[in-house]
N, C-alpha and C positions, 0 to 999 in steps of 0.2 A: 472133667475138663481139662485137659493138658494145658497149664497155666507158667510162664518164664517172665523174670523180671529183668530186666536189662539197665545198665547205666554206665556209661562211659564220658569222657571229657572230648566234646566236639572241638576239634580244630577249626571249623568253619565257624563256628558261634563264640569259640573262647569262654567256653562256661560247660558246666555239668550238663546231660541231657538223660532224659528217662524216658522209656517205654514198656509196655507189656504187649505177649504174644499170648494169644490163646489159640489152641489146634495145634495139630502135628504134619496136615497137609490139607492138599485141596488149592481153590482157587487162595491165593494171599492178595489180600487186602489192605491198603493203605487206608488206616482210618483215622482222619483228623478230628478233633477236639473240637469243642463249639466255642463260641468268643471267649479268648482267656481262661480256659477251662485247662484242665489237668488231663494227664496221660491214663488217669486211674477215673475218669468222671463217668465213662460209658460203663462201666464195669457195675459201678455204683448206682448208676443211674437203672440197672437191670436191661439194660440195651444191649449188652453181649449175651447175658442170658436168655435173650429173645432168639437169638441167634442159634443157641445152645446142641439142637439137635444136627443143624450142619455142621457146627464146629466138630462134635464127636464124631460124627458118620466120618470125616475125614473130609468133608466137600469144601470145607471155610478153613481158612487161617488166618484170624484177624493180627495186625501190627497195629496198635493203638499208638498213637503218637503224642509227646507233649507238646505243648503253645508257648509261643514267645511273643504274641501278639501285644503283652503289656509292652513290650519292648520296642515292637515296630510298629503298627497301625493304630495303636490305642496310646502313642508314648506322646501325651501332649506337650510335653517338656523340652522334645527336641524338635527341629526344623521338619517338614514332610519329607524332603529329600532324604535326610537321613533316615526316616522310617521305612523308604523303599528300600534304600540299601540293605538295613537291618532285613528285613523282609528277604530278599534276595538271598543273603548268609543264609538264611533259615531253608531256602530252596536248595540250597547246595548240601548244607546238613542232610535232607533227604535224599537228595539224589546220590553223594559219594559218599555217605556213610550208612542211612539206612537203607536206601536199595541193597548191598552188598551185603548186608545179614539176613534181609528175604533170599539173595540165591544162597546163600548159606544156608537156611533154613526148609528154604523150600525150592523145589527142582521141578514144579509143576510146568514152568514156563507161562504162566497165567498170572499177572497181577495186575489190580484195578484201585482204582482211588475210588473213596467214600468220606461222604463228612457231614453233618448237619450244624444248619446254622451259619455261623464264619468257617468252620471244618470246611463245609461246600463248597465256601469261594475257592480255599486252600486244593481241595479237590481237583473240582472243574479247572482252575486256572493252572494248576499243573500239566493236566492231560491235555488243557489243549496247547500246552507251549512246546509238550513233548510227549505226543501220541504215538511215535513208534515204541514205547517203553512199556505201555499201558494197552487192556485189551478191553478195558472197562471204565466209566467214570460216573459214579453217581453223587448226586447233589440234593440234599433233602432242607427245604426249608434255605434255600442259599441269598448269597449275596453275591453278583458278579461285575457290578462295577460300582469299587466302593469310593466315587467322587460323587455318586449321586446321593440325594438326600430325602428320600420318602418318608412322609408321617413323621416321627419322632426324631429319626435318625440323621447324623450329619455327616458331611462331606469327610471322611478319613483324611482326608490330602488338604484341608481347609484352602481349597481354590486353588492351590501349586498343581500345575501342570509341567509334564515332558516327557520325552519318549519311551521313559522309563519306568513313568506311572501308567501312559498308554498300553503298553504292554505287557502290562498286569491285570488289565481288566476286562476277562473275557468279553463281555457284549461291548466294548471299544474296538479292541483287536480284528475279531472274530468280521465284523461289518466290514470290514475294508481289507480283510484277508485275501490274496492274490494267488501266494504261494502253491504250486499246484502239488507240489512233494509233500508238505503240512496237509493240505486237503485230501489229499488221497488217502494219507495215513489216519485223517479222523472218518473217513468214511468208512475207513475198516473197523470203528471203534463205535462198541455199544455204549450209548449215552443216555441218562435217564434223570429227570428233572422232577422235582414233586414238592407242592407247597399247599399252603392252605389256602383258602379261595378266599380269606379276609386279612392274610397277611401283606403288610405293608411292601413286599418284595414280589407280589403277585406279578405285576406290571413288568419287573424287570425279570423274570424268569419266561413270561409269553414272548418278549422282545428276543432274550436270547435263542429260546426253541426257533422261533421264526426266523431269525437269523440265520439260523445253522441251516433250517431247510432250505433257505436260498441258495445256500453254498453247496447243495445238492449231501448235505450232511444228516443223515436220519438221525432221530432223537423220539424218546419216549415222554411223552410231560401229562404229568399225573395232577388234577386238584383235590384238596381233602376240605374235607368240613372246618369250618370257623379258620382261626390262623394255623392249627397246626403246628406250632411252634413252639412244642414240649416235650420233654419226654414222653408222657404220655403217649403223644402221638408218634414219637419216634421208634418207641418200643411197636407198636403196630408196624411202622412202614418199612422198617431194614431187614425184617424177613422176606418182603416184598419184592423189592429192591436189589439189596446186595445178595 
């Protein structure tokens, strides 16, 4: 399996960022890591290997990104407005720095976003905001409103709300979306949501799926046994959905 390591200083984040590329051609996948995980974790957990045949056959090319969640949503040492601003810097890093690398490495014209757990939030949020850039979005075991607090999970904005927060919570802004240009692009994108039947985020996934349907935006919704919120399950899920 072709494997490349990349590292450069990000002007958007003012720090070094690393990523791994697996494969030589095919559908390019922006693969976001789980909560505060690293760019190499999907490889270490056997999730990349679960896609080995697709990668080696030239059907799939993975771009496994690093996370800065510890500096944004999970940074309790700063005010929530600083957290969301740091997240937007990460978004610019992806759009302005990682996408050009994909265009350089892959000329297939097909880019999708994907992620598990917190990575699903990043994948779905980015695709919902910029659907003209992507052909497909896959969220596995995802949380799509970080201000919600199901089960033992807390509101990552600590009660802070403003327009920036609203526009980065897909379950919120899709509900009131009326921009026909954006909606039409979303209708052209393949959207897949998968979650465990006892996952605390099940209800939020069902809500987002139904909200998309209410806007005439097709999507697939899949439930799995147990909470399915572990690499053991993700290894089975990624070949089906990515």
